C-alpha positions in Angstrom: 0.0 0.0 0.0 1.4 3.3 -1.0 0.3 6.6 0.4 1.7 10.0 -0.5 0.9 13.7 -0.2 1.3 16.0 -3.2 0.3 19.7 -3.4 -0.9 21.4 -6.5 -1.5 25.1 -6.7 -4.5 26.8 -8.4 -4.9 30.5 -7.7 -4.6 30.8 -4.0 -5.9 27.2 -3.4 -3.5 24.3 -2.5 -4.9 20.9 -3.2 -3.8 18.0 -1.0 -3.7 14.6 -2.7 -3.8 11.5 -0.6 -2.9 8.8 -3.1 -3.7 5.2 -2.3 -2.5 2.7 -4.9 -3.2 -1.0 -4.4 0.2 -2.3 -5.4 3.2 -2.7 -3.1 6.4 -1.3 -4.6 4.9 -1.7 -8.0 4.3 -5.3 -7.4 0.9 -7.1 -7.2 -0.2 -10.5 -6.2 -2.5 -12.2 -8.6 -5.8 -13.9 -8.2 -5.2 -15.6 -11.5 -3.2 -18.7 -11.6 0.3 -19.8 -12.5 1.7 -23.0 -13.9 3.8 -25.0 -11.4 6.5 -25.3 -14.0 7.3 -21.6 -13.5 5.0 -19.6 -15.8 5.3 -16.2 -14.1 1.5 -15.4 -14.3 -0.4 -18.4 -13.1 0.0 -19.7 -9.7 -2.6 -22.5 -9.2 -2.8 -25.8 -11.1 -4.5 -25.5 -14.5 -7.2 -28.0 -15.7 -8.2 -27.8 -19.4 -11.5 -29.2 -20.7 -10.9 -30.5 -24.2 -12.9 -32.5 -26.7 -14.8 -32.3 -30.0 -17.2 -29.4 -30.7 -20.6 -29.5 -29.1 -20.0 -32.3 -26.5 -20.8 -29.9 -23.6 -17.5 -28.4 -22.7 -18.9 -25.0 -21.9 -21.8 -26.4 -20.0 -19.4 -28.4 -17.8 -17.3 -25.3 -17.4 -20.3 -23.2 -16.3 -21.4 -26.0 -13.9 -18.0 -26.2 -12.3 -17.6 -22.4 -11.9 -21.1 -21.7 -10.9 -21.3 -18.8 -13.4 -22.5 -18.5 -17.0 -19.0 -17.4 -18.1 -18.8 -19.3 -21.4 -21.6 -19.0 -24.0 -23.5 -22.2 -24.3 -25.4 -22.9 -27.5 -25.8 -25.9 -29.9 -23.7 -24.3 -32.5 -20.3 -25.8 -33.3 -17.5 -23.3 -32.7 -19.3 -21.0 -30.2 -16.5 -21.1 -27.7 -13.8 -19.5 -29.8 -11.2 -18.5 -27.2 -9.9 -20.1 -24.0 -11.9 -19.0 -20.9 -10.3 -19.0 -17.5 -12.0 -19.2 -14.1 -11.2 -20.2 -10.5 -12.6 -23.4 -9.0 -12.3 -24.8 -5.5 -13.0 -28.4 -4.7 -12.3 -30.1 -1.4 -9.7 -27.5 -0.3 -8.0 -27.6 -3.7 -8.1 -24.4 -5.8 -7.3 -24.5 -9.4 -7.9 -22.8 -12.8 -10.3 -24.4 -15.1 -10.0 -23.6 -18.9 -12.8 -23.9 -21.4 -11.4 -24.4 -24.9 -12.7 -24.3 -28.4 -13.6 -27.6 -29.8 -10.8 -29.6 -31.5 -11.9 -30.2 -35.1 -10.2 -32.1 -37.9 -7.9 -30.1 -40.1 -9.9 -27.5 -41.8 -9.3 -24.8 -44.4 -11.7 -22.5 -42.5 -9.7 -19.7 -40.9 -11.7 -19.6 -37.7 -11.8 -23.4 -37.2 -8.1 -23.6 -37.8 -7.3 -21.0 -35.2 -9.7 -22.6 -32.7 -7.8 -25.8 -33.1 -4.5 -24.1 -32.4 -5.9 -22.4 -29.3 -7.1 -25.7 -27.9 -3.7 -27.3 -28.5 -2.1 -24.4 -26.7 -4.4 -25.0 -23.7 -3.3 -28.6 -23.6 0.3 -27.5 -23.6 -0.1 -25.2 -20.6 -2.5 -27.5 -18.6 -1.4 -29.6 -15.6 -4.4 -31.9 -15.9 -6.8 -32.5 -18.8 -10.4 -33.4 -18.7 -11.2 -35.1 -22.0 -15.0 -34.7 -22.6 -16.9 -37.0 -24.8 -20.6 -37.5 -25.6 -22.5 -40.7 -24.7 -25.3 -39.9 -27.1 -23.0 -39.8 -30.1 -20.9 -42.7 -28.8 -17.2 -43.1 -29.5 -16.3 -41.7 -32.9 -13.1 -41.9 -34.9 -12.1 -38.3 -34.0 -12.2 -39.2 -30.3 -9.4 -41.6 -31.0 -7.4 -38.9 -32.8 -7.8 -36.5 -29.9 -6.7 -39.3 -27.6 -3.4 -39.6 -29.6 -2.9 -35.8 -29.2 -3.4 -36.1 -25.5 -1.0 -39.1 -25.2 1.7 -37.1 -26.9 1.2 -34.3 -24.4 2.2 -36.7 -21.6 -0.2 -34.9 -19.3 -2.6 -36.6 -16.8 -5.9 -37.2 -18.6 -9.3 -37.8 -16.9 -11.9 -39.2 -19.4 -15.4 -37.8 -18.9 -18.5 -39.1 -20.7 -21.1 -36.4 -20.8 -24.9 -36.2 -21.4 -25.5 -39.4 -19.3 -29.2 -38.9 -18.2 -29.7 -42.5 -16.9 -26.6 -43.9 -15.3 -27.9 -47.4 -14.8 -29.4 -47.8 -18.3 -26.5 -46.2 -20.2 -23.6 -48.1 -18.5 -23.0 -50.3 -21.5 -22.7 -47.2 -23.7 -20.2 -45.7 -21.2 -18.1 -48.9 -21.2 -17.5 -48.4 -24.9 -15.1 -45.5 -24.1 -12.7 -47.9 -22.4 -11.6 -48.6 -26.0 -9.8 -45.3 -26.0 -7.2 -46.8 -23.7 -6.8 -43.8 -21.4 -8.4 -45.1 -18.2 -11.7 -45.3 -16.5 -14.5 -43.2 -18.1 -16.4 -41.0 -15.6 -20.1 -40.7 -16.5 -21.5 -37.2 -15.9 -24.3 -34.9 -16.8 -22.9 -31.4 -17.0 -26.4 -29.9 -17.5 -27.9 -31.8 -14.6 -24.7 -31.4 -12.5 -24.5 -35.2 -11.8 -21.3 -37.1 -11.4 -19.2 -34.0 -11.0 -17.9 -34.9 -7.6 -16.4 -38.2 -8.7 -14.8 -36.5 -11.7 -13.2 -33.7 -9.6 -12.0 -36.2 -6.9 -10.0 -37.9 -9.7 -8.8 -34.5 -11.1 -7.3 -33.3 -7.8 -5.4 -36.5 -7.3 -3.0 -35.3 -10.0 -2.2 -32.0 -8.2 1.4 -32.0 -6.9 2.6 -30.4 -3.7 4.5 -27.8 -5.7 1.2 -26.5 -7.0 0.1 -25.5 -3.5 -2.2 -22.5 -3.4 -1.2 -19.2 -1.8 -3.6 -16.4 -0.8 -3.4 -13.6 -3.3 -4.6 -10.1 -3.7 -6.8 -8.5 -6.4 -5.0 -6.9 -9.3 -6.1 -3.8 -11.2 -8.5 -4.9 -14.0 -8.5 -3.2 -17.4 -11.3 -3.8 -20.0 -10.6 -3.3 -23.7 -13.8 -2.4 -25.5 -14.7 -1.1 -29.0 -16.4 -1.9 -32.2 -15.7 -5.3 -33.9 -12.3 -5.6 -35.6 -10.6 -2.5 -34.3 -7.8 -4.5 -32.8 -8.8 -5.3 -29.2 -7.4 -8.8 -29.2 -4.3 -7.8 -31.2 -3.4 -5.3 -28.5 -3.4 -8.0 -25.8 -1.6 -10.4 -28.0 1.1 -7.8 -28.5 1.4 -7.3 -24.8 1.8 -11.1 -24.3 3.9 -11.6 -27.4 1.8 -14.7 -28.2 -1.5 -15.4 -29.9 -3.6 -15.7 -26.8 -6.7 -14.4 -28.6 -8.1 -15.4 -31.9 -7.3 -12.6 -34.3 -9.0 -12.6 -37.7 -10.2 -10.0 -40.2 -13.7 -11.5 -39.7 -15.5 -9.1 -37.4 -16.9 -10.7 -34.2 -14.3 -13.4 -33.6 -14.1 -12.5 -29.9 -17.6 -13.4 -28.4 -16.7 -14.4 -24.9 -15.1 -12.2 -22.2 -11.5 -13.2 -21.8 -9.4 -12.3 -18.7 -5.7 -12.4 -19.3 -2.9 -11.7 -16.8 -0.3 -9.3 -18.2 3.0 -8.2 -16.7 4.6 -4.9 -17.9 7.7 -3.4 -16.4 7.4 -5.5 -13.3 3.7 -4.6 -12.7 0.8 -7.1 -13.0 -2.6 -6.4 -14.5 -5.6 -8.3 -15.6 -6.8 -7.4 -19.1 -10.3 -8.1 -20.1 -11.0 -8.5 -23.9 -14.6 -8.2 -24.8 -16.9 -8.7 -27.7 -17.0 -5.8 -30.1 -20.2 -3.6 -29.7 -22.1 -3.1 -32.9 -25.0 -0.9 -33.8 -28.3 -2.6 -32.7 -29.6 -2.9 -36.2 -26.4 -4.9 -37.0 -26.9 -7.3 -34.2 -28.5 -10.2 -36.0 -27.1 -13.3 -34.3 -28.4 -14.2 -30.9 -24.9 -14.9 -29.8 -24.0 -11.3 -30.4 -26.7 -10.2 -28.0 -25.2 -12.5 -25.3 -21.8 -11.0 -25.9 -23.0 -7.4 -25.6 -24.6 -8.1 -22.2 -21.3 -9.7 -21.2 -19.3 -6.6 -22.3 -21.5 -4.3 -20.2 -21.1 -6.6 -17.3 -17.4 -6.8 -17.7 -17.1 -3.0 -17.7 -18.9 -3.0 -14.3 -16.2 -5.2 -12.8 -13.0 -3.4 -14.0 -11.1 -0.3 -12.8 -10.1 1.2 -16.1 -11.6 0.9 -19.6 -9.6 1.3 -22.8 -11.9 2.4 -25.7 -10.2 1.3 -28.9 -10.8 3.5 -32.0 -9.8 2.5 -35.5 -7.5 5.3 -36.8 -8.2 4.4 -40.4 -11.9 4.6 -40.0 -11.8 7.5 -37.7 -14.0 8.5 -34.7 -17.7 7.6 -35.2 -21.0 8.1 -33.4 -20.9 4.4 -32.5 -17.5 4.9 -30.8 -19.0 7.6 -28.7 -21.9 5.4 -27.6 -19.4 2.7 -26.6 -17.3 5.2 -24.6 -20.5 6.3 -22.9 -21.0 2.8 -21.5 -17.9 3.3 -19.4 -18.6 7.0 -18.7 -22.0 6.2 -17.3 -20.5 3.6 -14.9 -17.9 6.0 -13.6 -14.8 4.2 -14.8 -11.4 5.4 -15.6 -11.2 5.9 -19.3 -8.4 5.9 -21.9 -9.1 6.4 -25.6 -6.6 4.3 -27.6 -6.4 5.2 -31.3 -5.2 2.0 -32.8 -3.6 1.3 -36.2 -1.8 4.6 -36.1 1.0 3.1 -38.1 -1.4 2.8 -41.1 -2.0 6.6 -41.2 -0.1 9.0 -43.4 1.0 11.7 -40.9 2.5 15.1 -40.6 3.3 17.3 -37.7 -0.3 18.3 -37.3 -2.1 15.0 -37.7 -2.2 14.0 -34.0 -3.5 17.4 -32.9 -6.2 17.4 -35.6 -7.3 13.9 -34.8 -7.3 14.7 -31.0 -9.5 17.7 -31.6 -12.0 15.7 -33.5 -12.1 13.0 -30.8 -12.5 15.6 -28.1 -15.3 17.3 -30.0 -17.3 14.1 -30.3 -16.5 13.0 -26.7 -17.1 16.5 -25.2 -19.1 14.9 -22.4 -16.0 13.2 -21.2 -13.2 15.6 -21.8 -11.2 14.1 -18.9 -10.4 11.0 -21.0 -6.7 10.7 -22.0 -6.0 10.0 -25.7 -3.1 7.7 -26.7 -2.1 6.8 -30.2 -0.9 3.2 -30.6 -0.2 0.4 -33.0 -1.0 -3.2 -32.0 1.2 -4.3 -34.9 4.4 -2.5 -34.0 3.8 -1.9 -30.3 4.1 1.8 -30.8 3.5 3.8 -27.6 2.6 0.8 -25.5 4.8 2.1 -22.7 2.9 5.3 -22.8 -0.4 3.3 -22.7 0.7 1.6 -19.5 2.0 4.8 -17.9 -1.5 6.2 -18.6 -3.2 3.2 -17.1 -1.1 3.7 -13.9 -1.9 7.4 -13.9 -5.7 6.8 -14.2 -5.6 4.1 -11.4 -3.9 6.6 -9.1 -6.4 9.3 -9.9 -9.3 7.0 -9.2 -7.9 6.6 -5.7 -7.2 10.3 -5.0 -8.8 11.8 -2.0 -9.0 15.5 -1.4 -9.5 16.7 2.2 -12.8 18.4 3.1 -11.0 21.6 4.0 -9.3 21.9 0.6 -12.5 21.0 -1.2 -14.3 23.8 0.5 -11.6 26.3 -0.4 -12.1 25.3 -4.0 -15.9 25.6 -3.5 -15.6 29.1 -1.9 -13.4 30.4 -4.8 -15.7 28.9 -7.4 -18.8 30.5 -5.9 -17.0 33.9 -5.7 -16.2 33.7 -9.4 -19.6 32.4 -10.5 -22.7 32.8 -8.2 -25.0 29.8 -7.9 -28.3 29.9 -9.9 -31.6 31.2 -8.6 -35.2 30.6 -9.6 -38.2 32.9 -8.9 -36.4 34.8 -6.3 -35.0 31.7 -4.5 -31.2 31.4 -4.4 -29.3 28.2 -4.3 -27.2 28.0 -1.1 -24.2 25.6 -1.1 -23.2 24.8 2.5 -20.2 22.6 2.0 -18.8 19.6 0.0 -16.9 16.4 1.0 -15.5 13.4 -0.8 -17.1 10.2 0.5 -15.9 7.4 -1.9 -13.3 6.4 -4.4 -13.4 4.5 -7.7 -14.9 6.8 -8.9 -14.1 9.7 -6.6 -17.5 10.6 -5.2 -18.5 14.0 -3.7 -21.5 15.0 -1.7 -22.6 18.6 -1.9 -25.0 19.9 0.8 -27.5 22.6 -0.4 -30.7 24.3 0.7 -32.7 23.2 -2.3 -31.6 20.5 -4.7 -34.0 21.6 -7.4 -32.0 24.8 -7.8 -28.8 22.9 -8.6 -28.7 23.1 -12.3 -26.7 20.5 -14.3 -24.6 23.3 -15.9 -23.5 24.6 -12.4 -22.7 21.1 -11.3 -20.5 20.7 -14.4 -18.9 24.1 -13.5 -18.0 22.9 -10.0 -16.6 19.6 -11.5 -14.4 21.6 -13.9 -13.1 23.7 -11.0 -12.2 20.6 -9.0 -10.4 19.1 -12.0 -8.5 22.3 -12.6 -7.3 22.4 -9.0 -6.7 18.7 -8.3 -6.4 16.9 -11.6 -8.4 13.6 -11.7 -7.3 13.1 -15.3 -8.7 10.0 -16.8 -11.4 9.2 -14.3 -15.1 10.1 -14.0 -16.3 12.0 -11.0 -19.6 11.4 -9.3 -21.6 14.1 -7.5 -24.5 13.6 -5.1 -26.6 16.6 -4.1 -27.9 16.3 -0.5 -30.6 18.7 0.6 -30.5 19.8 4.2 -33.9 21.3 5.2 -35.5 21.4 8.6 -33.5 18.5 10.0 -34.4 16.3 7.0 -31.9 14.9 4.6 -32.9 14.1 1.0 -30.5 12.4 -1.4 -30.3 13.1 -5.1 -27.6 11.8 -7.5 
């Protein structure tokens, strides 16, 4: 925990910053997990669920995690990226990974990349759950997947899913002994039956060196934007590996993916989300699911990076997407991606910045960074900006200093009045962080016009900074001993 005091002068007002930053000496402990073999980001054992498409991997994943994290639908290829979540079973904590289905070699770009992602999940896993489907029986491709798993030399637990009647379907289950990788465990992921025996077998493969340690929460950063603006490419560049499926086909990221990233000794959790399209372009039901997930993801993070395509330029849809984060009081960074593809002169950045600021006039506090996911241009500046926004979200201004700012603001611009009634502002105090939240005590809240509230916000920003983060104001009416709240 870091606490420091900084003073900034505006006019005759000195603003005291009490900065609380939830990293110790720039280091953070992760809630995400690390491989026992020494992978620097994951600390708990990793269990990967693999199998053919549409055998129920995402349903099993959701049953084990207790959340609908992975999209479940009877459409092959729905789970396109690896999804991570934490699971605890009988005092054993581990990471469970939901993977894309392993399909035979295909010329389809998406199916081909899905196969590569699943194979990568097998490579990093400590234990593998090989999921099959009793209704389809053992098929030839199950044997081919078994060969892949044997070559990995990882412990494999064979699970036979969609077993609705354990007694009547035992002969069908026995067929899977022919795969030659041990006892098949009958389960019903949808009915949550047989999961206990399955997990009992999984945890027997955890070694002592994968012991779980208590960890702290890391700062979370969501990357949002329209489809195909380079959100996944940005994270891949940070990781220097193809963690996300990247394709010119818009909409290839449909699930929310949490990825641990370390940059210059600091740890972060980056959340890649589905691209948000215009409503009239949302035709697939899956797109609707992903948009809901994106809004939910924004709720859970500290900072939101809104990615803009520099080639296409700033659009009305980009502004609406940024508004999702603004309305929820998040720290916001505007990342202009594909800047390497733009012909530039010494005025290009300023002209582009003015256009963005004009469209996003309702959130002028947002910091703009020009980057390239292809070359890594200004990634260091992007992380410096993330750190700055995180610090500003945790800035606390003392009540005394706030009221000095308030007194000077009132002297320069008198509060509004209506029909002979004057707005009286008694005092102001900061009551919460993330976002910084201020309560203003007045005689009549109906006289507090939005424009004057914006004026007070601007005065606070001029005096104390708060660059990159939204501010929240609550007007509290004090009248004849009664308190009335209004946000």
